[in-house]
ZADO-319700 format. One line per 2 residues: number of its first residue (from 1); their letters; for each residue x, y, z of N, C-alpha, C. Coordinates in steps of 0.001 Angstrom, whole numbers. Each point is the difference from the previous one (the first is absolute). Layout:
N
NUM	A	X,Y,Z,X,Y,Z,X,Y,Z; ...
***
This chain:
222
1	MQ	-16879,30317,-24785,-890,-964,289,845,-1466,203; 925,-267,-982,633,-1135,182,1107,15,1188
3	EW	529,967,300,742,424,848,-497,-268,1586; -1377,716,80,-925,-306,990,-51,-1468,444
5	RW	-585,-836,-1220,-54,-1348,304,1149,-817,447; 1302,484,-476,1045,-649,385,534,184,1344
7	RR	-285,1400,447,161,371,1409,-1055,-859,861; -963,-127,-321,-1110,-666,962,601,-1526,-4
9	EV	228,-502,-843,567,-1400,-130,1040,-166,663; 862,812,67,1316,-21,889,-72,69,1340
11	AE	-1132,1053,439,-408,-120,1302,-480,-1277,678; -1161,-517,-873,-389,-1295,328,930,-1094,106
13	LD	1165,82,-1023,863,-1257,204,927,220,1039; 396,1201,549,652,444,1052,-550,-347,1284
15	AQ	-1387,251,-46,-941,-432,1403,0,-1298,-78; 24,-1094,-946,-171,-1429,128,1561,-443,35
17	AR	907,634,-333,1629,-443,50,163,109,1766; -538,1041,494,205,250,1535,-740,-1344,657
19	VD	-1163,-387,-300,-630,-999,605,896,-1346,-309; 388,-119,-1290,903,-1244,-133,1314,-64,548
21	ME	432,1156,337,1380,47,652,-221,-187,1491; -1248,371,339,-214,-279,1683,-131,-1450,133
23	EN	-407,-1104,-1085,-121,-1065,87,1435,-599,-95; 632,550,-696,1665,-391,-264,568,152,1334
25	LT	-154,1343,508,686,113,1342,-342,-667,1096; -1264,-614,-25,-498,-896,851,752,-1338,97
27	QA	-30,-520,-1268,988,-1249,-182,1335,228,154; 605,1076,-243,1554,125,529,192,-28,1289
29	IE	-934,609,890,-136,87,1278,-168,-1473,538; -951,-620,-318,-25,-1349,423,830,-1124,-129
31	RV	923,478,-1159,1322,-827,-382,975,359,1146; 326,1253,212,962,248,931,-584,-571,1397
33	AL	-1223,-4,396,-284,-573,1084,380,-1417,226; -372,-698,-822,98,-1335,-364,1271,-381,-201
35	DP	1093,620,-170,1357,-530,-392,298,-983,879; 206,489,1535,448,-790,967,-599,-1585,-11
37	CL	-1381,-13,-315,-458,-1440,-259,637,-921,-1041; -118,713,-1034,455,-452,-1343,1422,-536,167
39	RA	942,910,625,1532,-235,-73,-59,-1234,1247; -777,-29,852,326,-1036,957,-485,-1329,-532
41	RV	-1087,-162,-760,-325,-1048,-629,1141,-939,-784; 763,1282,-834,989,-916,-432,1114,-226,449
43	SL	204,584,1268,1270,-376,962,-570,-1365,442; -1140,-330,370,-464,-1102,642,407,-1061,-894
45	LA	-662,122,-1388,242,-1028,-1111,1431,-247,-60; 962,1004,24,1478,-2,-412,689,-1021,1118
47	EG	-590,89,1373,615,-423,1046,-363,-1378,-60; -1413,-400,-268,-256,-1325,-77,1011,-781,-1164
49	LS	95,696,-1215,629,-620,-1133,1536,-339,155; 603,1095,1040,1338,-209,463,421,-1118,1085
51	GA	-1211,-340,592,295,-1130,1099,-12,-1578,-745; -220,-610,1159,143,-1496,-419,-1483,-437,-637
53	AV	-990,573,489,-1332,-255,-315,-495,1397,-485; -1178,-339,-771,-738,1312,-692,-1187,382,1338
55	RY	154,675,677,-758,475,1083,-1132,861,-729; -1000,-589,-879,-895,923,-853,-1449,-898,95
57	DP	-895,719,376,-1184,-255,230,-737,287,-1666; -371,-1243,-446,-733,347,-1287,-1399,573,55
59	KP	-455,-26,1181,-1338,820,-167,-195,854,1507; 779,1225,-435,37,1093,1306,-1130,192,114
61	QI	-392,206,1445,-1135,523,633,23,1639,-422; -570,486,-978,-12,1069,-258,-1189,571,-813
63	AR	-947,852,4,-1179,-43,-891,345,496,-1544; -811,-507,-870,122,526,-1178,-554,1226,-306
65	TR	630,1103,-273,-379,1315,-46,-235,349,-1666; -718,1170,-80,-43,414,-1449,1273,576,-530
67	SS	791,411,1005,1518,445,-72,727,-954,-763; -37,-1279,-78,807,-1039,-409,-362,-689,-1406
69	SG	1196,-173,-840,-498,-503,-1376,431,-1419,267; -629,-812,-983,179,-1152,91,1366,-631,-911
71	SG	552,-1163,702,1350,-576,-956,26,-1324,726; 956,-670,-275,184,-1200,812,644,193,1608
73	VP	51,1133,438,470,271,1218,-1296,584,851; 292,-722,1417,-1123,510,996,-88,1274,93
75	YA	-1329,635,532,-201,1105,9,804,775,1103; 564,-694,813,917,680,954,1404,496,-316
77	YL	113,-401,-1155,1361,184,-559,-283,1366,-1169; -1144,125,-376,-64,893,-1234,-210,1725,544
79	SP	109,727,-964,-14,1519,299,-1403,413,-506; -372,1214,426,-1141,669,-457,27,331,-1365
81	IR	-1048,-532,-937,250,291,-1299,-1488,517,-411; 60,1420,-332,-1203,575,-431,848,941,-1470
83	PW	-1240,266,-839,650,659,-1262,-48,1402,488; 1255,708,-595,220,1187,410,-1002,1013,-1023
85	RT	-260,1221,563,-1069,821,-827,778,1038,-934; 475,-306,-1010,660,1094,-1171,-355,603,-1028
87	AT	-1340,-678,-653,-653,458,-822,-314,1457,-102; -558,461,892,-259,1416,5,1229,1006,-330
89	ME	1171,-455,1138,911,1028,-199,918,-152,-1373; -66,-1375,-447,654,-181,-1364,-998,1060,-1022
91	RL	-1228,141,-159,-552,825,-831,254,1711,556; 215,295,1151,254,1192,469,1463,473,-685
93	VA	1038,-821,82,952,262,-375,346,-230,-1669; -1050,-290,-545,3,-284,-1608,257,1622,-595
95	AE	588,-215,-1355,290,1227,-560,-1068,1287,-77; -1056,-390,-293,-911,1231,-256,-571,530,1364
97	AS	-107,-1119,936,-634,655,1559,1048,695,547; 1229,-656,-129,1209,610,747,145,1383,-208
99	KR	-294,535,-1032,138,1489,-404,-941,898,1247; -1095,-529,445,-714,788,993,275,-310,1491
101	VP	936,-804,87,376,-353,1703,1161,705,118; 48,571,1329,1165,685,397,1162,-796,-141
103	RP	1211,492,-328,1175,-965,-304,421,-528,1383; -4,507,1004,556,-446,1177,-1129,-1286,368
105	RL	-1178,270,-142,-890,-1313,204,158,-923,-1101; 170,258,-819,113,-995,-1301,1454,-982,77
107	IA	923,907,482,1282,-786,384,-152,-1054,1273; -1045,663,826,-196,-807,1258,-582,-1292,-212
109	YA	-987,73,-1067,-699,-1248,-434,791,-886,-1058; 848,420,-649,830,-652,-492,677,-755,595
111	RA	794,766,1243,984,-948,804,-826,-1165,725; -1287,493,426,-684,-1129,831,-424,-1185,-927
113	LS	-368,329,-1498,-161,-1184,-826,1415,-777,-95; 1024,632,-263,1273,-834,19,460,-875,1232
115	TI	-524,675,1098,319,-872,1108,-1063,-1203,431; -1219,250,-723,-786,-770,222,378,-1258,-931
117	SS	555,512,-1406,603,-1189,-650,896,-844,676; 1092,713,508,1089,-761,850,-728,-1028,945
119	IG	-992,541,822,-586,-1342,959,-338,-1037,-838; -824,371,-1018,-639,-1237,-1041,1033,-843,-66
121	RE	1097,221,-488,1202,-689,-821,518,-769,1218; 162,704,1369,613,-882,895,-1058,-991,569
123	QA	-1285,255,156,-1110,-758,212,-161,-1320,-925; 569,215,-1332,127,-1071,-949,945,-998,309
125	SE	1218,718,429,1195,-870,247,-379,-782,1436; -534,687,791,-368,-503,1325,-1114,-1419,-357
127	ND	-758,453,-760,-1240,-1350,-498,795,-1203,-542; 1119,335,-920,575,-949,-741,1031,-837,1054
129	AL	511,588,821,796,-732,1017,-726,-821,827; -1329,534,332,-901,-879,845,-444,-1098,-772
131	GT	-450,390,-1433,-317,-1358,-554,699,-1392,31; 1710,268,429,636,-1059,-26,141,-740,1467
133	LV	-987,433,803,287,-554,1347,-1193,-1035,-203; -399,-687,-855,-1059,-714,-36,102,-1606,603
135	PL	1561,-258,55,106,-1083,894,-281,119,1468; 197,1184,670,-311,105,1203,-1731,220,228
137	AL	-440,469,-1091,-1443,23,199,-890,-1297,-44; 839,-1082,-690,-244,-1445,-133,106,-541,1285
139	GI	797,667,1281,199,-681,966,937,-1257,-207; 971,-7,-933,1016,-1023,158,651,-130,975
141	DE	216,-1086,832,594,-7,984,1836,-120,-39; 352,-703,-1246,1340,-47,-237,454,604,-1236
143	LT	719,796,168,554,818,-1098,1413,-343,-311; 351,-134,-1321,1512,-103,-331,816,1178,7
145	PE	1292,-372,326,1037,1355,306,-459,1042,-1263; -97,-591,-1270,304,903,-835,-1414,758,-85
147	IR	-1276,-539,355,-1302,406,46,132,1141,1038; 515,-255,1330,133,934,968,823,1468,-394
149	VS	1099,-415,-655,758,1354,-428,-689,628,-1100; -1028,-612,-708,-872,803,-1017,-868,922,625
151	LL	-801,-516,1193,-947,346,571,882,1284,1053; 892,-255,713,562,1049,440,307,1376,-964
153	SS	622,-347,-1276,298,1163,-792,-1401,774,-320; -1250,-1001,-279,-1015,666,-114,-572,906,941
155	LG	20,-805,1237,-250,1135,1045,1131,984,172; 984,172,-399,834,1035,105,-768,1265,-1061
157	EV	-317,-694,-1217,-553,928,-1011,-1253,852,545; -957,-903,818,-1318,476,579,524,962,1067
159	DN	809,-184,595,427,1010,1143,601,1150,-689; 668,-107,-883,459,1173,-741,-812,966,-547
161	AR	-1095,-899,-669,-962,1035,-557,-1028,639,956; -35,-798,1118,-1060,540,968,920,1118,772
163	AN	1447,-75,221,476,1195,411,-181,1396,-827; 137,-257,-1462,-210,1202,-1123,-1215,609,-85
165	IE	-672,-1058,266,-1783,339,-96,-310,1084,1089; 688,-385,1191,-349,904,1378,680,1272,-407
167	LI	1132,-79,-410,706,1243,-389,-636,818,-805; -427,-707,-963,-597,932,-1277,-1596,447,478
169	SR	-664,-634,950,-1243,366,244,264,1346,775; 977,-82,895,500,1489,950,189,811,-1160
171	RL	507,-340,-1044,169,1210,-951,-1344,541,-713; -887,-1192,-186,-1097,723,-673,-851,758,1489
173	IE	-157,-247,854,-293,773,1169,667,1488,-127; 1115,-27,-396,633,1385,-252,-602,780,-1118
175	RG	-10,-705,-836,-829,367,-1484,-1513,590,716; -488,-654,641,-1208,587,521,-93,1213,739
177	AD	1036,159,684,131,1411,576,390,878,-970; 876,-220,-1056,303,750,-888,-1596,673,-622
179	LR	-652,-872,-342,-1506,494,-413,-831,483,979; 568,-87,1060,-1317,402,977,-1212,-883,295
181	IA	277,-1301,-279,-1025,-1098,54,10,-778,1246; -879,-267,765,-160,-904,925,-1001,-963,379
183	PD	164,-1177,217,-925,-946,-90,-938,435,1313; -1300,-921,25,-669,277,1365,412,-662,1075
185	LA	405,739,982,430,-762,1303,-734,-1009,519; -1527,192,336,-675,-1026,322,-101,-1200,-830
187	KV	273,317,-1310,-151,-1220,-901,1503,-664,465; 987,673,-149,1555,-679,343,-324,-800,1250
189	QQ	-465,638,1315,45,-486,1109,-1123,-1563,-1; -971,69,-989,-778,-1064,215,771,-1176,-879
191	LL	547,231,-1311,704,-808,-647,1127,-1006,893; 706,1047,626,949,-530,762,-217,-773,1222
193	AE	-1141,356,546,-751,-662,1091,-458,-1525,-590; -228,-75,-1224,-726,-1306,-508,1371,-820,-518
195	ER	1176,782,-350,1108,-879,-281,570,-447,1435; -14,555,842,421,-500,1606,-741,-1037,127
197	KT	-1117,-262,-247,-805,-1190,386,599,-972,-602; 109,136,-1326,409,-1019,-935,1719,-515,359
199	WG	765,877,194,1407,-106,76,374,-115,1594; -635,738,765,482,256,1381,684,1105,317
201	AC	709,148,1207,690,1193,455,1158,398,-716; 506,-692,-1159,912,309,-558,-189,1445,-1019
203	VD	-1192,31,-224,-533,949,-1089,529,1697,807; 622,813,-684,247,1200,1120,-1048,999,-471
205	VD	-1131,-270,760,-1004,1025,25,338,1590,285; 688,128,807,531,1195,599,990,648,-1130
207	KG	783,-849,-770,661,874,-1131,-914,292,-1305; -802,-1056,1,-950,425,-1218,-809,1399,386
209	VE	-382,-10,855,-978,1078,713,514,1541,-155; 1630,-236,553,673,1078,4,364,559,-1391
211	LA	42,-916,-831,323,361,-1614,-1202,670,-508; -1057,-442,234,-1248,617,-357,-394,1308,503
213	RR	767,221,1267,-408,1282,849,1137,1018,-555; 1069,-442,-490,935,912,-769,-710,164,-1310
215	LK	-544,-604,-733,-460,400,-1201,-1140,1006,167; -759,-242,787,-1004,740,587,307,1359,320
217	AA	979,238,584,749,1267,443,624,645,-1330; 404,-564,-788,689,216,-1135,-980,614,-880
219	AQ	-1012,-701,-245,-1474,443,-885,-190,1395,576; -447,-79,1251,-321,1328,396,642,1170,-110
221	DG	1284,-223,311,1138,1194,-82,-372,609,-1398; -203,-898,-1216,-36,347,-1405,-1264,903,-170
***
């Protein structure tokens, strides 16, 4: 009887983990599609700081969306910040539950969790670096050479973190293929369409949709 209960609980956990992973994959695809926009914003700021004057609009014309978190930096220079859904997967790979999960699937979930953890660390680094850009957010017209150098260094850290996040997001998408899990294509298309309204043509909608379709094909093959 106890074994039957465990198997039922594991089946329920696996079903919920699939739903959570679909959400995580949607976020990963969003990040890949937004990467051109995010990197371009950093380049614009760096160019301004490298010139004679800071060509920076403290109030950029961009809508505030649910995908941006608050800090001292205008929303145009922030990244999508949403919580990753890992609790169910963590329970699934826990000692007792893991005995009832096929080993290949267990390993795939563990790798997905590790990848999400890596993204989280890079996002923390990105946010820490963004937090040092407050002088720009305040719209200071004149910056000392020392402050310029410090800000350029911070922008370099932001750009490096964003490059890493994009790379690791692609890795998470590969983990989704290993698990034969794919996000809802219509949901991905709707999300990217909303982001394009906010960010503009720099959002690589075609790339995002292509990644979602590849995942769907991999899931169907399984």
